[in-house]
N, C-alpha and C positions, 0 to 999 in steps of 0.2 A: 844867483845859481845860473848856471847855463845849463841850456839842455845838453844831454850827452848820453853814454851808454846806462843802462840801467839792469840790475838782475830780474830775470824774467818774475821772480815771486814777489818783487815790490810794485813791478807794474801790476800784477795781478791784485795787489791790495788795492792800487789806485781804481783798477776796473771796477772792483767790488763796491769801492766806497762812492761811486759816481752813480749807482744802480744797474750794472751788468751783474748779470748771474751766469755761472758757467754751464754751458750747454753739452759739450762733448769733447771729446779727445781722439783724434785719430793720427797714429804714428806719435811724433813728436810735436805735433800742434794742438792746441787747445783752443777752443772754440768759444765765445761769450756773447750772449745775446742781451739787448735793450729795449724795453718798448719805445716805439718812436723812432728808431734807426732802420734804415732798409736793408742793410746787410749786417751780417755777424763779424765782430771783432775778431781776429785770429792772430795768436803770438805763437812764436815757435819756443818750445821749450827746451831749456838747453841752459848755458850760463847767462851771458849778456844779451839784450837786445840792442840792435844797432839803431843809430838815430833814426833813420828813413822808417823803421818799421814804427817807431814811437810816432812820428809824424804821420805818417798813413792812417793809423788807429785813431789819432787824436781828429783829423780831418773827417773819417767816419762818424765819429763820436759828436761831431761840431764844437768841439772844445779848444780853446786857444790855447798857445804855449804859455801865456802868461797866467792864465786860470790852473793850467797843466801843474805849472812850476809851484804854485801858491799851495796847490792840494798837496804835491807829491812831498814838500818840504815838512808838512804836518804827521806824514805817516812814519 
């Protein structure tokens, strides 16, 4: 499986499965917090998230592409 666009609701399920919790929503952006990370994870609420948004958030979380793909397949 390759890293590509994904619906924001499925990415939200991923975030919740790795220990993030919903913090707030401003306009069309949702903010998630997780103990141990320095800044919040922010995703735009719309249809599909582009690859660069996914990669930036994985970097913030300290999760590799491979680990992400293994988790997302199970959701």
